[in-house]
MISEDREN-363454 format. One record per residue (C-alpha): x, y, z; residue in three letters. Coordinates in steps of 0.25 Angstrom, whole numbers, plus 5000, padded with zeros to 4 digits. Layout:
// residues N
XYZala ...
// end
This chain:
// residues 501
422645365213met 421345355205ala 420645515206val 419345575199val 418945725198met 417945805203gly 417745905194leu 416946025198asp 416346155189phe 416046265200gly 415546395193thr 416946445192gly 417746335191ser 418046205188val 418746105201arg 419345965196ala 419645895208gly 420445775209leu 419945655219tyr 420545535224asp 419845415220thr 420045315232ser 419745435243ser 419145525237gly 420145655241ala 420145775233leu 421745765227ile 421545905219gly 420645995215val 421146115203glu 419946215196glu 420146295185ala 418946435183arg 418146475173tyr 417046605173gly 415846645168thr 415046745164ser 413746845166his 413346875152pro 412146935158arg 411546955171trp 411146805181gly 411846735168trp 413246655171ala 413846585160glu 414946505159gln 415746435147ala 415846285149pro 417046265140leu 417846345152asp 417346235160trp 418146145150trp 419546205150glu 419346245167ala 419146095169leu 420346045160gly 421246155168gln 420646105182ala 420845955178ser 422245975173gln 422846045184ala 422145945195val 422745835188met 424145905185ala 424245945201arg 423945815204his 424745745196gly 423645695184his 423145575192pro 422245465188arg 420745505187val 419645415186ser 418345485184ala 418045625187leu 416545715189cys 416345845185ala 415245935193cys 414646075187thr 413846175191thr 412446175187ser 411746205180ser 412746265172thr 412246255156val 412846225145val 412546235130val 413246135121thr 413446115107asp 413345955102glu 415045945103ala 414646005118gly 415246145114met 414746255121pro 413646355115leu 413646455126arg 414146485137pro 413646395149ala 412346455158leu 412946445172leu 412346385185trp 412146515192met 411446585178asp 409846635180cys 409646675165arg 408646575167ala 407646635175ser 406446625165his 406846475162glu 406746445174val 405146485178thr 404646405168leu 403946265170ala 402946185167pro 401446165170thr 401146095176pro 402746055182pro 403345965177his 403545855189pro 405145865188val 405345985192met 404845935208ala 406345885207phe 406746025205ser 405946085217gly 404946135204gly 405846235196ala 406946265190asn 408046335194ala 408646445184val 410146355187glu 409746245180trp 409846175166leu 408346175159val 408346335163pro 409446385156lys 409346265144ala 407746365144ala 408446495145trp 409546455133leu 408146395124ala 407346535126arg 408646635125asn 409546555116glu 408746465109pro 409846465098gln 410746375107val 409846315114tyr 409446235100ala 410946215097arg 411146135111ala 411546015110his 411546005126arg 411146105136ile 411746025148cys 412546085162glu 414046085165ala 414045975171gln 413745895157asp 414745975148phe 415745945157ile 415445805155asn 415445815142phe 416545885140arg 417045755149leu 416545655143thr 415745685127gly 414645655136thr 413345735139trp 412845685152ala 411945755162ala 412245735178ser 410845665184arg 411245775194leu 411145885185asn 410045825177ala 409145815190cys 409445965196cys 409646055185lys 408845985173trp 407545925176asn 407945795175tyr 407145685182asp 408045585191thr 406945515192leu 406445475179glu 407745495173lys 407345585161lys 406945735157phe 405845805153tyr 405845865139pro 404545915142asp 405046005154leu 406146055146phe 405646115137ala 404446175147ala 405546235154leu 405946305141gly 407046215135ala 406446115124pro 407146015120gly 408146015132leu 408145865135leu 408945845121asp 410045955126lys 410345905139leu 411145795142pro 410045675143thr 411245555149arg 410845575165val 411945515172val 412145535189pro 413045585198val 414245475199gly 413945395186glu 414945405172ala 414745505162val 415845465155gly 417245435150ser 418145565149met 418445605135ser 419745595131thr 419845765126gln 419245775142ala 420345705149lys 421345795141ala 420745925143his 420645885160leu 421945805161gly 421545655163leu 421745525158gln 421245385157gly 419845345160glu 419145455167val 417645435169leu 416845555169val 415645545183ala 414345625181gln 414445745191gly 413345825194gly 412845975200ile 414146055205asp 413546065221ala 412745945220his 414045845217met 414545905229ala 413645825240met 414445695237leu 415445775241gly 414845825253ala 414145715260gly 412545755258thr 412145655249ile 411245605260glu 409845675264pro 409845795274gly 411545815269lys 411345955264leu 412546025255leu 413046155254phe 413746215242ile 414246365244gly 414846425234gly 414346515220thr 413146475225ser 412546385235ile 412046235233val 411346135244his 410945985241leu 410245925250ile 409745755246his 408545695252thr 407745545250lys 406445585248arg 406045705240arg 405945825246ile 405245945239asp 405846065243ala 405246185235pro 406446295234gly 407446185232met 408046115221trp 407745985217gly 407245885224pro 408145795213tyr 408145675214pro 409345575213asp 410045695208ala 411245665215leu 411045555223ile 410345445219asp 408845405226asn 408945545234ser 408345705232trp 409245835232leu 408745945236ile 409646085232glu 409446205237gly 410446335232gly 411046475233gln 411246545219val 412246665226ser 413046615237ala 414446635238gly 414446745223ser 413646825232val 414946855243met 415846845230asp 414746955224trp 414947025237leu 416147015240ala 416847025225gly 415947115217lys 415047205226ile 416447245235phe 417647205226gly 418347115237leu 419247005231asp 419546885239ala 420246925250ala 419247045253gly 417946945253his 418646855264arg 418746985271gln 417447015267leu 417046865273met 417546885287ala 417147045287asp 415546985285ala 415946875296ala 415746965306arg 414447025301glu 413146955309val 412146895300pro 410946995299gly 411347075307ala 412047185296ser 410447215293gly 410647145278leu 409947035271leu 410446975256val 409946905249leu 410846785241asp 410046785226tyr 411146845220trp 410846745208met 409546705211gly 408946575221asn 409046445219arg 408246415230thr 407446415237pro 406946525231tyr 407346495217arg 407346615210ser 408246645201pro 407846785202asp 408046805215leu 409446935219arg 410246965230gly 409847075236ala 410447145248met 409447215259met 409647285271gly 410947365263leu 411347515274thr 412447585270leu 413247545283ser 413547405278his 414647345273asp 415347235264arg 415447125278ala 413847155280gln 413347145266ile 414247015263tyr 413846965275arg 412446975272ala 412746905258ala 413246795264val 411946765274asp 410946775262ala 411846665254val 411746595271ala 410246645271leu 410046575257gly 410746455262ser 409946425274ala 408546445265asn 408846335258val 409146245272val 407746315276arg 407046275264val 407546135265leu 407146095277asn 405846185276ser 405546055267phe 406045935274gly 407445925269val 408245915281pro 409745995281val 410345885290thr 411845915286arg 412546015277val 413646005271val 414446135265ala 415446165253ala 415946245243gly 416446405241gly 415846455254ile 416846355264gln 417646515258lys 416546595265asn 416646565280pro 415746675281leu 414546615272trp 414746465277leu 414446495291gln 413446585288ala 412746495279thr 412946355292val 412146465302asp 411246515291ala 410846365288cys 411046315301gly 411746205298leu 413146145301pro 413846135288phe 414946045285asp 415746115276val 416746035270thr 418046025267asp 418246015253gln 417546155247glu 417046085232asn 416245965236leu 415845925222thr 417345905217leu 417145775228met 415845765223gly 416345765207ala 417145625215ala 416245545221val 415445545207ala 416845505201ala 417045415210leu 415645365207asn 415745345192ala 416845275194leu 416245165203gly 417145205215glu 415545225224ser 414645125226ala 413745255224asp 413945415224leu 413345405237val 414145325242ala 415345395236gly 414945535242ala 415145465256lys 416245415253ser 416745565249his 416345655260val 417045795262ala 417445815275pro 416945935281tyr 416746035295arg 415446065302arg 415046215303leu 413946245313tyr 412846345314pro 413046445323asp 411646445329pro 411546615332ala 412046645317met 410846535312his 409746615322glu 410146725313arg 410146685301tyr 408746625304ala 408246755305ala 409046805291met 408446675283leu 407146745286leu 407446875283arg 408046815269tyr 406946735266arg 406046865267ala 407046945258ala 406846845247thr 405346845247glu 405346995248ala 406347005237val 406046895226gln 405046985217pro 405847095217leu 407147025213ser 406346935202his 405947065197glu 407247145198leu 407846995189val 406647035180arg 407247165178ser 408547125171val 408147015165ala 
// end
């Protein structure tokens, strides 16, 4: 049996999945965890070598469980932008800045005058999560580390280097997070300097490889670490959520992929350029040739619910499930509470790293279930707000495919369906990123004509959820209050952030 392996490096763990190349069916998955540190408010860091050790554990485990099949190709996907700084040998010089790290809030305000044309492909500005602002933070705050850095890259590039000994950027990441011009096929060192990262071009992997093309062959050392044998081709992957589009059947215009987990990502393609202020993009040829990709997102989503249930209410997993059931009996908006879901800032449409979470309308009569319900509704309203903005700029959403950890919280899932007022096709397979990695690996092997053909032949099955019309009317009214409250608290929120910076 011919097999490919997909790797998904998430926020807290790596998953290694084996796929049958003839059918595209998942054979098995194993997972290994790693930790995150928060040395200061708004910071989030991980040790890159922990990813590598976890990968060895997960790969060895899945190979052993399924009889050590022959793996022909492998593709990795990672969180983005999780930024790694290495020396010439590829060894990390400091902990990686995790995607959710928002320390570069000053650097994200830097911009050339007049605006550089390539910035139009990122909505006119960079975001605090992206590689260039984080590199600029390093240049300003850790100049010795910045000067020593041979490579400043993403987790994607670091893992591929450990696998192959070759530095290669993913076109997907470079376009979406590094201000790479995919139309002209070039970086702009003058832009990097204006954004606070002089000399960055010399530190980036500048060989840019599209998703689904070969990075190189796996090294002998890497194969031993993963428990693989024979020739193994490493295919280029990219941003975890974006790669999931290849397994979701959402590569055509009008089809939106909704990945709900710790955070939320909304992704949709258009055939022509459509500028949607407040969104990320439109990115040309990022994932699929001759397509424009638009991205929305919410930094804090399932993490807000976990924070409430675990850190604030002190509940274990069983208690959290009971809290969901209790909150499901609450009518949206009926408690008089209004929550804003900006625990770690806002990606879109406000594009503000300094927005913060808020709870309004609290009284001594409110209980856990009502507070939890209001928090769930806030995250759902944030998603509805993204859909509203897309529609307002002429990006129609004709179909939504949903996946991710949101499936483990049926209250949150149905609230999102009702708030958006659209049917959601919920995939039976929670991890579409692994499937997308398999599609890319098969493409690199020449098993499909191109990524589009490969994606169409490996679409995950789904079940359809419909919105409740009456609930959607309630959420539509709540959305007006949510937007008004955001506008009202934004100046004070920014002031509070400055007071503790």
